[in-house]
C-alpha positions in Angstrom: -0.2 0.0 0.1 2.6 2.6 0.9 4.4 1.9 -2.4 1.0 2.7 -4.2 0.7 5.8 -2.4 4.3 6.8 -3.1 3.8 6.0 -6.8 0.1 7.8 -7.1 0.1 10.5 -4.5 1.5 13.9 -4.1 2.3 16.6 -6.3 3.2 15.9 -10.0 2.8 12.2 -9.4 0.7 9.9 -11.6 -2.9 9.5 -10.8 -4.0 6.0 -9.6 -5.3 3.7 -11.9 -7.4 0.8 -11.8 -4.6 -1.7 -12.0 -3.5 0.0 -8.6 -6.6 -0.6 -6.8 -6.6 -4.1 -8.3 -3.2 -4.9 -6.5 -4.3 -3.3 -3.3 -7.5 -4.9 -3.0 -6.2 -8.6 -4.4 -8.5 -8.9 -7.3 -8.4 -8.6 -11.1 -8.5 -5.5 -13.0 -11.3 -6.7 -14.8 -13.1 -7.1 -11.4 -12.3 -3.4 -10.5 -13.6 -2.2 -13.7 -16.9 -4.1 -13.1 -17.2 -2.8 -9.9 -16.6 0.8 -10.4 -18.9 0.9 -13.4 -21.9 -0.4 -11.3 -22.5 -3.2 -14.0 -24.8 -6.0 -13.2 -22.1 -8.4 -13.4 -20.1 -6.3 -10.8 -23.2 -6.1 -8.5 -23.8 -9.7 -8.6 -19.9 -10.2 -7.0 -19.5 -11.2 -3.3 -20.1 -8.2 -1.2 -16.7 -8.6 0.5 -15.2 -8.4 -2.9 -16.9 -5.4 -3.9 -16.4 -3.7 -0.7 -12.5 -4.3 -0.9 -12.5 -2.7 -4.4 -14.6 0.4 -3.2 -12.3 0.8 -0.2 -9.1 0.5 -2.1 -10.5 3.2 -4.5 -11.4 5.4 -1.7 -7.8 5.1 0.1 -6.0 5.6 -3.3 -8.2 8.8 -4.4 -9.0 7.1 -7.5 -11.2 9.5 -9.7 -12.8 7.8 -12.9 -11.8 9.3 -16.3 -15.2 10.9 -17.2 -14.4 10.5 -21.1 -13.7 6.6 -20.5 -16.9 6.4 -18.0 -19.0 7.8 -20.9 -17.5 5.4 -23.8 -18.1 2.5 -21.7 -21.5 3.2 -20.3 -24.6 4.8 -21.6 -23.5 8.2 -19.4 -22.3 9.6 -16.3 -24.9 12.1 -15.4 -22.7 15.0 -16.6 -23.7 17.5 -18.9 -21.5 20.4 -20.7 -22.1 24.1 -20.9 -20.2 26.2 -23.5 -20.3 29.8 -23.7 -18.5 31.5 -26.9 -16.4 34.0 -24.7 -13.4 33.7 -22.3 -15.4 33.7 -19.0 -18.7 32.9 -17.8 -21.1 35.4 -17.1 -21.0 35.0 -13.2 -22.0 38.6 -12.7 -25.6 38.9 -11.6 -26.0 42.3 -13.6 -24.9 40.3 -17.0 -27.7 39.9 -19.1 -26.7 36.1 -19.6 -26.5 35.3 -16.0 -30.1 34.3 -15.4 -29.4 31.5 -18.2 -26.6 30.2 -15.6 -29.3 30.1 -12.8 -31.9 28.1 -14.9 -29.3 25.5 -16.2 -28.0 24.9 -12.5 -31.4 24.6 -11.2 -32.5 22.1 -13.8 -29.6 20.1 -13.8 -29.5 19.8 -10.0 -33.5 18.8 -10.3 -32.5 16.1 -12.8 -29.7 14.5 -10.7 -26.9 16.0 -13.2 -23.4 17.5 -13.0 -22.2 20.3 -15.0 -18.9 20.8 -16.6 -18.3 24.6 -17.6 -16.4 25.2 -20.9 -15.4 28.6 -22.0 -14.4 29.7 -25.6 -10.8 30.3 -24.4 -8.3 28.0 -25.7 -4.6 27.4 -25.1 -3.7 27.9 -28.6 -5.3 31.3 -28.4 -7.5 30.6 -31.3 -10.7 31.6 -29.8 -14.1 30.5 -29.4 -14.4 28.9 -32.6 -11.4 26.6 -32.4 -12.3 23.1 -33.2 -10.2 21.7 -30.5 -11.8 23.9 -28.0 -15.5 22.9 -28.8 -14.4 19.2 -29.1 -13.5 19.5 -25.3 -17.3 19.1 -24.8 -17.3 15.3 -25.5 -16.4 14.8 -22.0 -20.1 15.3 -21.0 -23.0 13.1 -22.1 -24.2 16.2 -24.3 -23.7 19.9 -24.1 -25.6 23.2 -24.2 -24.3 26.2 -26.1 -25.0 29.9 -25.7 -23.7 33.1 -27.1 -24.4 35.7 -29.9 -22.4 33.7 -32.5 -21.7 30.1 -33.6 -18.8 28.7 -35.0 -20.6 26.6 -37.6 -17.9 23.9 -38.6 -17.0 22.3 -35.3 -20.7 22.1 -34.1 -21.8 20.8 -37.2 -18.9 18.0 -37.0 -20.7 17.2 -33.5 -24.1 17.0 -34.8 -22.6 14.5 -37.7 -21.3 12.6 -34.9 -24.4 12.3 -33.0 -23.2 14.0 -30.4 -26.5 15.7 -28.4 -26.1 19.2 -28.1 -28.8 22.1 -27.5 -28.3 26.0 -28.2 -29.9 28.3 -25.7 -31.3 31.1 -28.4 -32.7 30.5 -31.9 -30.3 29.7 -34.5 -30.6 29.7 -38.2 -28.5 27.0 -38.9 -30.3 23.9 -40.2 -30.3 20.8 -37.7 -29.3 22.5 -34.6 -31.8 21.8 -31.6 -32.5 25.0 -29.6 -34.8 26.7 -26.9 -35.1 30.3 -27.7 -37.4 33.3 -27.3 -40.1 34.3 -29.4 -38.7 38.1 -30.1 -40.7 38.6 -33.2 -44.2 38.3 -31.6 -43.2 40.1 -28.6 -41.4 42.9 -30.5 -44.5 43.2 -32.8 -46.7 43.7 -29.7 -44.5 46.6 -28.2 -45.1 48.0 -31.5 -48.8 47.9 -31.4 -48.8 49.2 -27.9 -47.1 52.3 -29.0 -49.4 52.8 -31.8 -52.5 52.3 -29.3 -51.1 55.1 -27.1 -51.1 57.3 -30.1 -47.4 57.1 -31.7 -46.9 57.5 -35.2 -43.3 58.7 -35.8 -41.2 56.1 -34.4 -37.5 54.8 -34.8 -36.0 51.5 -33.9 -32.6 51.2 -32.7 -30.2 48.5 -33.0 -26.7 47.7 -33.0 -24.6 46.9 -36.2 -24.0 43.1 -34.8 -25.8 40.4 -36.8 -27.2 37.4 -34.9 -30.6 35.7 -35.1 -31.9 37.5 -31.7 -31.4 40.9 -33.5 -32.9 39.9 -36.7 -35.8 38.4 -35.1 -36.6 41.6 -33.2 -36.3 43.7 -36.2 -38.5 41.3 -37.9 -41.1 41.9 -35.1 -40.8 45.7 -35.2 -41.3 45.9 -39.1 -44.3 43.5 -38.7 -45.8 45.6 -35.8 -45.5 48.8 -37.6 -47.0 47.5 -41.0 -49.8 45.9 -38.9 -50.6 49.4 -37.1 -50.5 51.3 -40.5 -47.3 53.3 -39.6 -44.7 53.6 -42.5 -41.4 51.5 -42.2 -39.2 53.9 -44.4 -36.5 55.2 -42.1 -38.1 53.2 -38.9 -34.7 51.0 -38.5 -31.6 52.9 -37.4 -28.2 51.1 -36.6 -25.7 52.1 -34.1 -22.4 51.5 -32.2 -23.8 53.7 -29.6 -21.6 56.6 -30.2 -23.6 58.8 -32.3 -26.9 59.3 -30.3 -26.5 62.8 -29.5 -26.8 63.5 -33.2 -29.6 61.1 -34.1 -31.5 62.1 -31.0 -31.5 65.7 -31.9 -32.7 64.8 -35.5 -35.3 62.6 -34.4 -36.9 65.2 -32.3 -36.4 67.9 -35.0 -38.4 65.2 -37.4 -41.1 65.2 -34.7 -40.3 61.4 -33.5 -42.3 60.6 -30.1 -41.1 57.2 -29.6 -38.2 55.0 -29.6 -37.6 51.5 -29.6 -34.2 49.9 -28.6 -32.7 46.3 -28.9 -31.2 45.0 -25.8 -28.0 43.1 -26.4 -25.4 41.4 -24.0 -23.3 44.6 -24.7 -26.1 47.1 -24.0 -24.4 49.6 -26.0 -27.5 51.0 -27.9 -29.5 51.5 -24.7 -26.6 52.7 -23.1 -25.8 55.2 -25.5 -29.3 56.6 -25.9 -29.7 56.9 -22.3 -26.7 59.0 -21.9 -27.9 61.4 -24.9 -31.3 61.7 -23.4 -29.7 62.8 -20.1 -27.1 65.2 -21.8 -30.3 66.6 -23.5 -31.9 67.2 -20.3 -34.8 65.3 -21.4 -36.8 62.5 -19.7 -38.9 59.5 -20.3 -41.9 59.6 -21.0 -42.5 63.3 -20.6 -40.1 63.9 -23.9 -39.9 60.6 -25.4 -41.6 57.3 -24.9 -38.9 54.6 -24.7 -39.4 50.8 -25.1 -36.9 48.3 -24.7 -36.8 44.8 -26.4 -35.5 42.7 -23.6 -35.0 43.3 -20.1 -32.1 45.8 -19.6 -28.7 44.3 -17.8 -29.5 43.8 -14.4 -32.9 43.1 -13.7 -35.3 45.8 -15.6 -32.9 48.7 -15.3 -34.2 52.4 -14.8 -34.8 55.2 -17.6 -32.9 58.1 -17.8 -34.4 61.8 -16.7 -36.9 60.1 -14.2 -35.9 56.6 -13.2 -39.0 55.0 -14.3 -38.8 51.2 -15.1 -38.3 50.5 -18.8 -41.8 49.3 -20.9 -41.4 46.6 -23.0 -40.8 42.9 -22.4 -38.7 40.5 -20.4 -36.8 37.6 -22.1 -37.5 34.3 -20.0 -33.9 33.5 -19.9 -34.1 31.5 -16.9 -36.7 29.3 -18.0 -34.7 29.0 -21.2 -32.0 27.6 -19.6 -34.2 24.8 -17.8 -36.2 23.8 -20.9 -32.5 23.5 -22.8 -31.5 21.0 -20.3 -34.7 19.0 -20.5 -34.2 18.9 -24.3 -30.8 17.9 -23.9 -31.6 15.1 -21.8 -34.5 13.8 -23.9 -31.9 13.9 -26.9 -29.3 12.0 -24.7 -32.1 9.3 -23.8 -32.9 9.2 -27.8 -36.5 10.2 -27.2 -38.6 10.0 -30.5 -41.0 12.6 -31.7 -39.7 15.3 -29.8 -39.6 18.9 -30.9 -36.3 19.9 -31.0 -36.5 23.7 -31.9 -38.7 25.6 -29.2 -39.4 29.2 -28.8 -40.7 30.7 -25.5 -42.9 33.4 -25.1 -41.9 36.7 -23.7 -43.6 38.3 -20.8 -45.0 42.0 -21.6 -44.1 44.8 -19.1 -46.0 47.9 -18.9 -43.2 49.8 -17.2 -43.3 53.6 -17.1 -41.5 54.8 -20.1 -44.4 54.9 -22.5 -47.2 57.6 -22.7 -49.2 59.2 -25.2 -47.3 61.8 -27.0 -46.9 65.3 -26.2 -48.6 67.7 -28.6 -47.0 70.8 -30.1 
């Protein structure tokens, strides 16, 4: 036993192997494998034999290789969670944080462990590096989230039959996902503005291209057409640095309401809010403001008055939970399930939309 400990314990020494457990327990390596894997044959062995194996594994500090375990059995109750960024959004003020909460809650409820993978790589190749994405094979299946997906490495996982679910709608064919119905929710915001009497509206979105941004814009255009408002000049793109000039031009043109896309960067909303404050304006007295998706950190507060933003909330927490449930169904090989799901967004009245001021 002391010789085995010297070989396997301590810093820089090799990890204990099943062959070490076999020597300490006085059994064959096959017996150790059967016992540690919990197979029917292993469970049918004499109780004393099984206990010697387990005691030896405990004393040596043996930890099974999760990849080998998964390859040798149906699974190891371990799910991956991959973010296409260098770090996980663990700050409660981050817009993606509720996703993590939902994933953790549902994984715990389903008796699953989580392995967290980030887009960082040893080679510095970034989130789309195939080697970085391949690491998720250590789990039974994997959840992905982030605004952009490297198509090639994810496509290879799908072709190999590796179970995965994306949190957020994707345009790529074949990717299972759980997302939010931004189209319907955004169209509803435009309908509410029209019902309040707004006719001259602008929609502010960032330059970035992502399915969630495209869905919001589609909903805004659909809502504008349904209310009889024109769509010419409705959509304006920004990086968040040119809002002073845009705001002045809109007010001169008689714009009474602005709808803003909310993203993980929050650049458009932050830029507009700062411009409104610099101009000495407030919402909704001088300008109605609606946000498509909850701002970073709960619902946020509007400039020049501090009212809660009007618009809708994204069900990110439930998206995380539903994605875990869908992934487990795929791992189990369930038939006839809907692999592409959109959850409804919750309308929020807030305090930043009112009837337009006349004159």
